[in-house]
C-alpha positions in Angstrom: 113.0 37.4 75.0 114.8 39.2 72.1 111.6 41.0 71.1 111.1 42.1 74.7 114.6 43.7 74.9 114.3 45.1 71.4 111.0 46.9 72.5 112.7 48.2 75.7 115.7 49.4 73.6 113.4 51.2 71.1 111.5 52.9 74.0 114.6 54.1 75.6 116.1 55.4 72.4 112.9 57.2 71.5 112.8 58.9 74.9 116.5 59.8 74.6 116.0 61.2 71.1 113.0 63.2 72.3 114.9 64.8 75.1 117.8 65.7 72.8 115.4 67.2 70.3 113.6 69.1 73.0 116.7 70.9 74.2 118.6 71.3 70.9 116.3 71.3 67.9 113.0 72.7 69.3 114.5 76.0 70.5 116.1 76.6 67.1 112.9 75.8 65.3 111.0 78.2 67.6 113.5 81.0 66.7 113.3 80.1 63.0 109.5 80.2 62.9 109.2 83.0 65.6 106.9 85.2 63.5 104.5 82.3 63.0 104.7 81.4 66.7 103.9 85.0 67.7 101.0 85.0 65.2 99.7 81.7 66.7 99.8 83.2 70.2 98.1 86.4 69.0 95.4 84.2 67.3 94.8 82.3 70.6 94.3 85.7 72.3 92.0 87.1 69.6 89.9 84.1 68.9 87.5 84.5 71.9 86.8 88.1 70.8 86.1 86.9 67.3 83.6 84.4 68.6 81.9 87.1 70.7 81.6 89.4 67.7 80.2 86.5 65.5 77.5 85.8 68.0 76.5 89.3 69.0 77.1 91.3 65.8 76.9 88.5 63.2 80.2 89.4 61.7 81.8 87.0 59.2 84.8 85.2 60.7 87.3 86.4 58.2 86.3 90.1 58.5 85.9 89.7 62.3 89.3 88.2 62.8 91.0 90.9 60.7 89.2 93.6 62.7 90.1 92.0 66.0 93.7 91.4 65.0 94.2 95.0 63.8 92.6 96.3 67.0 94.7 94.1 69.2 97.9 95.0 67.4 97.1 98.7 67.6 96.6 98.4 71.4 99.7 96.3 71.9 101.8 98.8 69.8 100.4 101.7 71.7 101.1 100.2 75.1 104.6 99.1 74.1 105.3 102.5 72.6 104.4 104.2 75.9 106.4 101.8 78.0 109.5 101.8 75.7 109.4 105.6 75.3 109.3 106.1 79.1 111.9 103.5 79.8 114.0 104.7 76.9 114.0 108.2 78.2 115.0 107.0 81.6 117.8 104.8 80.2 119.2 107.7 78.1 119.1 110.0 81.0 120.7 107.4 83.2 123.5 106.9 80.7 124.3 110.6 80.5 124.1 111.0 84.2 126.2 107.9 85.0 129.6 109.6 85.3 128.1 112.2 87.7 126.4 109.4 89.7 129.6 107.4 89.8 131.6 110.5 91.1 129.0 111.0 93.8 129.2 107.3 94.7 133.0 107.7 95.0 132.5 110.5 97.5 130.1 108.5 99.5 132.5 105.5 99.5 135.2 107.9 100.7 132.9 109.1 103.5 132.1 105.5 104.5 135.8 104.7 104.6 136.4 107.6 107.0 133.4 106.5 109.1 134.9 102.9 109.3 138.5 103.9 109.7 138.6 102.8 113.3 137.2 99.4 112.5 139.6 99.1 109.5 142.6 99.8 111.7 141.8 96.9 113.9 141.8 94.4 111.0 144.8 92.1 110.3 147.4 93.4 107.8 146.6 90.7 105.3 142.8 91.5 105.3 143.6 95.3 105.0 145.7 94.6 102.0 143.0 92.4 100.4 140.3 95.1 101.0 142.6 97.8 99.5 143.2 95.6 96.4 139.5 94.9 96.1 138.8 98.6 96.2 141.4 99.3 93.5 140.0 96.6 91.2 136.4 97.9 91.7 137.5 101.4 90.9 139.2 100.3 87.8 136.2 98.2 86.7 133.8 101.1 87.2 136.1 103.4 85.4 136.0 101.0 82.4 132.2 100.9 82.5 132.0 104.8 82.5 134.2 104.9 79.4 132.1 102.2 77.6 128.9 104.0 78.5 130.2 107.3 77.3 130.9 106.0 73.8 128.2 106.7 71.2 126.2 103.6 70.1 126.6 104.3 66.4 127.2 100.6 65.7 123.9 99.6 67.5 122.0 102.2 65.5 123.6 101.0 62.3 122.7 97.4 63.0 119.1 98.4 63.7 118.8 100.3 60.5 120.3 97.5 58.5 117.9 94.9 60.0 114.8 97.2 59.8 113.4 95.7 56.6 113.7 92.2 58.2 111.8 93.5 61.3 109.1 95.0 59.1 108.7 91.7 57.1 108.5 89.8 60.4 105.6 92.1 61.5 103.8 91.4 58.2 104.2 87.6 58.7 102.9 87.9 62.3 99.8 89.7 61.2 99.1 87.4 58.2 99.7 84.2 60.2 97.5 85.4 63.1 94.7 86.1 60.6 94.9 82.8 58.8 95.2 80.8 62.1 91.9 82.4 63.1 90.1 82.4 59.8 91.0 78.7 59.0 90.8 77.4 62.5 87.9 75.1 61.8 89.6 73.7 58.7 92.8 73.1 60.7 90.9 71.3 63.5 89.0 69.2 61.0 92.3 68.1 59.3 93.7 67.3 62.8 90.7 65.2 63.8 90.6 63.3 60.5 94.4 62.5 60.0 95.7 62.1 63.6 95.2 58.9 65.5 92.7 59.1 68.4 95.3 58.2 71.1 97.7 60.9 69.8 94.8 63.4 69.8 94.0 62.5 73.4 97.7 62.9 74.5 98.0 66.1 72.6 94.9 67.7 74.2 96.1 66.7 77.6 99.5 68.2 77.0 98.1 71.4 75.6 95.7 71.8 78.6 98.6 71.2 80.9 100.7 73.8 79.2 97.9 76.3 79.4 97.2 75.7 83.1 100.9 75.5 84.2 102.8 77.9 82.0 99.9 80.4 81.4 98.8 80.4 85.0 102.4 80.7 86.3 103.4 83.7 84.1 100.0 85.4 84.5 100.3 85.2 88.3 103.9 86.4 88.3 103.3 89.3 86.0 100.4 90.4 88.2 102.6 90.3 91.3 105.5 92.0 89.5 103.1 94.9 88.5 101.9 95.4 92.1 105.5 95.4 93.3 106.5 97.8 90.6 103.8 100.3 91.6 104.9 100.1 95.3 108.5 100.7 94.4 107.7 103.5 92.0 105.6 105.4 94.6 108.3 104.8 97.3 111.1 106.0 95.1 109.1 109.1 94.0 108.5 110.0 97.7 112.2 109.6 98.5 113.1 111.8 95.4 115.2 109.1 93.7 116.2 109.9 90.2 115.2 107.5 87.4 112.6 106.1 89.6 110.7 104.3 86.8 113.8 102.5 85.5 115.1 101.5 88.9 111.6 100.3 90.0 111.2 98.3 86.8 114.6 96.6 87.1 114.0 95.9 90.8 110.5 94.5 90.2 112.0 92.3 87.4 114.4 90.8 90.0 111.3 90.0 92.1 110.0 88.1 89.1 113.0 85.7 89.4 112.8 83.0 92.0 115.1 83.2 95.0 116.2 86.8 94.2 113.5 89.4 94.9 113.6 93.1 95.7 115.9 92.5 98.7 118.7 91.9 96.3 118.7 95.6 95.5 117.0 97.3 98.4 118.9 95.7 101.4 122.5 96.4 100.1 121.3 99.9 99.0 119.9 100.6 102.5 123.1 99.3 104.1 125.2 101.6 101.9 123.1 104.6 102.7 123.3 103.8 106.5 127.1 103.6 106.4 127.1 106.9 104.5 125.0 108.4 107.4 122.1 109.1 105.1 119.6 107.6 107.6 116.5 109.1 105.9 117.2 107.2 102.7 118.2 104.0 104.5 115.0 104.0 106.6 112.9 104.8 103.5 114.4 101.9 101.5 113.8 99.5 104.4 110.2 100.7 104.6 109.7 100.2 100.9 111.1 96.7 101.2 108.9 95.8 104.1 105.8 97.2 102.4 106.5 95.4 99.1 107.2 92.1 100.8 104.2 92.3 103.1 101.9 93.1 100.1 103.5 90.4 98.1 102.9 87.8 100.8 99.3 88.9 101.1 98.4 88.7 97.4 100.6 85.8 96.4 98.3 83.0 97.8 95.3 84.5 96.1 96.9 85.1 92.7 99.3 82.1 92.4 97.2 79.5 94.2 98.4 76.0 93.2 99.8 77.0 89.8 103.4 76.2 90.8 103.2 73.2 93.0 107.0 72.6 93.1 108.9 72.0 96.3 111.7 74.6 97.1 114.4 72.0 96.4 112.9 71.0 93.1 112.5 74.7 92.2 116.1 75.4 93.0 117.3 72.4 90.9 115.2 73.5 87.9 116.5 77.1 88.2 120.1 75.9 88.3 119.6 73.7 85.2 117.9 76.6 83.4 120.7 78.9 84.3 123.5 76.5 83.1 121.7 75.9 79.8 120.3 79.3 78.8 121.5 81.9 81.4 118.9 84.4 82.9 116.3 83.4 80.3 116.7 79.8 81.4 116.1 80.8 85.0 112.8 82.5 84.0 111.6 79.5 81.9 112.9 76.8 84.3 110.1 76.9 86.8 107.1 76.6 84.4 109.1 73.8 82.6 109.4 72.0 85.9 105.7 72.4 86.5 105.0 70.9 83.1 107.3 67.9 83.7 105.6 67.4 87.1 102.1 67.6 85.4 103.1 65.2 82.7 104.4 62.8 85.4 101.1 63.0 87.3 99.0 62.2 84.2 101.2 59.2 83.4 103.0 60.3 80.3 106.4 59.0 81.6 104.9 55.7 82.7 106.1 53.7 79.6 109.6 55.0 80.0 109.7 54.2 83.7 108.2 50.8 83.0 110.9 50.1 80.4 113.7 51.2 82.8 112.2 49.1 85.6 112.1 46.0 83.4 115.7 46.4 82.4 116.7 47.0 86.1 114.9 43.9 87.2 116.5 41.8 84.5 119.9 43.0 85.3 119.3 42.3 89.0 118.1 38.8 88.2 121.1 38.2 86.0 123.5 39.4 88.8 121.8 37.0 91.3 122.1 34.1 88.8 125.8 34.8 88.4 126.2 34.9 92.1 124.4 31.6 92.6 126.5 30.0 89.8 129.7 31.2 91.4 128.6 29.8 94.8 127.8 26.4 93.2 131.2 26.3 91.6 132.9 27.0 94.9 130.9 24.1 96.5 132.0 21.7 93.8 
């Protein structure tokens, strides 16, 4: 009996320690070894191309992997440069134009106030005072933002220059680690097969396949949908003549990437604001863009996403809340694929030993309670 409870206690402690390590130690280790992690991901992406070159062009693995890695990095750097240069130009232009935009918004708010003056006069005095106080606080808050944006970012530039050698060294580690992960892949796999127990290998392979299918499939599908929504928003904003269309379309499409938010978080309040300001053309245009983006999204989502998510709406909401409380916006993004992983691991039986141990403890506790109750009844009879 003692051995049974000792085994149950060890299982529970191991699972508890694993959960604590997963949420405390693992994120810090990933950040500490971030260049190696990025190099490993790059090696996974480049390895199929290396195999193709080995078969078709008979290139030696070491030379082929270096060639593929250099080509992949060059393409990634080029794409990132084009994206960052465009978005950076939009951000700089938006910062310089923000005071002017804020002044124009103030005029539109004043016009909306005049348009709704009749409705405002019918409100109770307490509600009028509350709205007036809210407007004053909002104006003060926006004024503070304008002042902060207007300040030069000398500190940020200095920090970037100070950390530049560290960034360059990180890039070197990424390239070298990706190269050696590919070049020595067979040696690493041989060491893994020879020194890791077979049952651990089986569990590890199941876990990695689940991660590839769940996390990879989820993010791949969401990025595709985000790209389509971004293009629709960009075209619509360009037709309406909206300034900084690329930046606003990108930020709005990113909100669509987050569960339970979507483009309506920006477009619907914006359309209402323009309607109250009597800019009916802009209001109708924003509503049309929203309708088109949502229609296209609903049409392509079943084909792209398929069954990669598989979480109920309530479970998705719970995971998003947990992710937000732990790691903020980043946690919200990562929460859904983590939930999919947990559900996948549950289906393949990885949590069965834990649940079995908890069930045994619960049954023994229940049996003990019944015995105590029976003993008490017998004492009363006597």
